[in-house]
C-alpha positions as CSV (number, residue, x, y, z in Angstrom):
1,M,19.2,-2.1,22.1
2,R,15.7,-3.2,21.3
3,I,14.3,-3.6,17.8
4,Q,11.7,-0.9,18.4
5,D,14.4,1.5,19.3
6,M,16.4,0.9,16.1
7,Y,13.4,0.4,13.9
8,P,10.8,2.9,15.0
9,D,7.2,2.6,13.9
10,T,7.3,-1.1,14.3
11,T,4.3,-2.6,16.1
12,W,4.6,-6.3,15.0
13,I,7.5,-8.7,14.5
14,Y,7.1,-12.0,12.7
15,G,9.8,-14.6,12.6
16,P,12.3,-16.1,12.6
17,M,11.6,-17.8,9.3
18,D,14.3,-20.3,8.2
19,T,15.4,-19.7,4.7
20,P,18.3,-20.9,2.6
21,L,19.9,-17.5,3.2
22,G,19.5,-17.5,6.9
23,A,16.8,-16.5,9.4
24,L,14.5,-13.7,8.3
25,Y,12.3,-11.4,10.4
26,L,9.4,-9.3,9.2
27,L,8.6,-6.0,11.0
28,G,5.6,-3.9,10.4
29,N,2.8,-1.7,11.7
30,E,-0.9,-1.2,11.0
31,R,-0.2,0.3,7.6
32,G,1.7,-2.8,6.4
33,L,5.1,-4.4,6.1
34,R,8.0,-2.0,6.9
35,W,11.2,-4.0,7.2
36,V,12.5,-7.4,6.0
37,L,15.7,-8.2,8.0
38,W,18.1,-11.0,8.3
39,A,18.8,-12.1,11.8
40,V,22.3,-10.8,11.6
41,Q,20.9,-7.3,11.0
42,L,19.0,-7.2,14.3
43,P,20.2,-5.3,17.3
44,E,19.0,-8.1,19.6
45,R,19.3,-11.8,19.3
46,N,16.1,-13.9,19.2
47,P,13.5,-11.1,19.6
48,S,10.1,-12.2,20.7
49,P,7.5,-12.2,17.9
50,S,4.4,-10.2,18.4
51,P,1.0,-11.9,18.9
52,P,-0.1,-13.2,15.5
53,L,-1.7,-10.5,13.3
54,Q,-3.4,-11.4,10.1
55,M,-1.1,-9.1,8.1
56,A,2.0,-10.6,9.7
57,Q,0.8,-14.1,9.0
58,T,-0.1,-13.3,5.4
59,W,3.4,-11.8,4.8
60,G,5.1,-14.7,6.6
61,A,3.2,-17.1,4.4
62,Q,4.2,-15.3,1.2
63,I,7.9,-15.2,2.1
64,E,7.8,-18.9,3.1
65,A,6.1,-19.7,-0.2
66,Y,8.8,-17.8,-2.1
67,F,11.5,-19.9,-0.5
68,R,9.6,-23.1,-1.3
69,G,9.7,-22.0,-5.0
70,E,6.0,-21.2,-5.2
71,C,6.5,-17.6,-6.3
72,P,3.6,-15.8,-4.7
73,A,2.4,-12.4,-5.8
74,M,4.0,-10.5,-2.8
75,D,1.1,-8.1,-3.0
76,G,0.3,-7.5,0.7
77,P,0.2,-4.0,2.1
78,I,3.6,-2.2,2.6
79,D,4.3,1.0,4.6
80,L,6.0,3.6,2.5
81,Q,4.6,6.6,4.4
82,W,8.1,7.5,5.5
83,A,9.4,7.8,1.9
84,S,9.8,10.7,-0.5
85,L,7.7,10.7,-3.6
86,F,10.7,9.6,-5.8
87,T,11.6,6.8,-3.3
88,K,8.0,5.6,-3.3
89,Q,7.9,5.5,-7.1
90,V,11.2,3.6,-7.3
91,L,10.2,1.0,-4.6
92,T,6.7,0.6,-6.1
93,Y,8.2,0.1,-9.6
94,L,10.2,-2.9,-8.2
95,R,7.0,-4.8,-7.7
96,T,6.3,-4.7,-11.4
97,I,9.5,-6.6,-12.4
98,P,8.6,-10.3,-13.0
99,Y,10.3,-13.1,-11.1
100,G,13.7,-14.0,-12.6
101,E,13.8,-10.9,-14.9
102,T,16.0,-7.9,-14.5
103,R,15.9,-4.2,-15.3
104,T,18.7,-1.7,-15.2
105,Y,18.9,1.4,-13.0
106,R,18.5,3.5,-16.1
107,Q,15.4,1.6,-17.4
108,I,13.7,2.3,-14.1
109,A,14.7,6.0,-14.2
110,V,13.3,6.2,-17.8
111,A,10.1,4.4,-16.8
112,L,9.6,6.9,-14.0
113,G,10.1,9.8,-16.4
114,R,13.5,10.8,-15.0
115,P,16.0,9.4,-17.5
116,S,19.0,11.1,-15.9
117,A,18.2,9.7,-12.4
118,A,19.8,6.2,-12.7
119,R,22.2,7.0,-9.8
120,A,19.4,8.3,-7.7
121,V,17.5,5.0,-8.4
122,G,20.6,3.2,-7.1
123,R,20.8,5.3,-4.0
124,V,17.1,4.4,-3.2
125,L,17.8,0.7,-3.8
126,A,20.8,0.8,-1.5
127,R,18.5,1.6,1.4
128,N,15.6,-0.7,0.4
129,P,14.1,-1.7,3.7
130,M,12.2,-4.7,2.3
131,P,14.5,-6.9,0.2
132,I,12.8,-9.8,-1.5
133,V,9.4,-8.2,-1.2
134,L,10.6,-5.1,-3.0
135,P,13.0,-7.0,-5.3
136,C,16.0,-4.8,-5.7
137,H,18.0,-7.9,-6.5
138,R,16.3,-7.8,-10.0
139,V,18.1,-4.5,-10.8
140,V,21.4,-4.7,-12.6
141,A,24.0,-2.4,-14.1
142,R,23.6,-1.1,-17.7
143,D,25.9,-3.9,-19.0
144,G,23.8,-6.5,-17.3
145,R,26.3,-7.2,-14.5
146,L,25.2,-7.4,-10.9
147,H,26.0,-4.2,-9.1
148,G,25.4,-3.6,-5.4
149,Y,23.3,-5.4,-2.9
150,S,23.0,-4.2,0.7
151,G,21.8,-7.4,2.2
152,P,24.0,-9.8,4.0
153,G,26.2,-11.6,1.5
154,G,26.1,-8.7,-0.9
155,L,26.4,-9.7,-4.6
156,R,26.5,-13.4,-3.7
157,T,23.0,-13.1,-2.2
158,K,21.8,-11.1,-5.1
159,A,23.0,-13.7,-7.6
160,W,21.5,-16.5,-5.5
161,L,18.1,-14.8,-5.5
162,L,18.1,-14.3,-9.2
163,Q,19.2,-17.9,-9.8
164,W,16.5,-19.2,-7.4
165,E,13.8,-17.3,-9.3
166,R,15.0,-18.4,-12.7
167,Q,14.9,-22.0,-11.5
168,H,11.6,-21.9,-9.7
169,C,9.5,-19.0,-10.9
170,R,9.7,-18.7,-14.6
171,S,6.7,-19.8,-16.5
């Protein structure tokens, strides 16, 4: 199966980028970044990157800077056209959580004016298509414990990302 078959609406591929967590690929379209995937999540091995596009190069540079400990703004365009209003609100809110800090599912629900929607927030994050860029690893359970991470390595990866940010990105 080809990437474009499994990840429709993809017109560019950037990668692989070597990271401490394994190779990452970025997939997107003319509206922006659409997917951040570890190589183990891809339906084909060693996909051919697209010809360089400015948007792909910009996102690639930001991800590479993140893993060098430079903590970039991660403010490039993202494609959320596919998402419901609530999903867009949750994923957009993630971009406001500072590096190395955390919020609870309930805090996000309250901030969005839906205080009883903490579980719905969790369901959105479980399907986050752009980990690291939309930092669902910064969301924790009510008691502060790590809870759920859908990327490879699960909670171990979530803990690693938080520790990385706390070591490299706090001012």
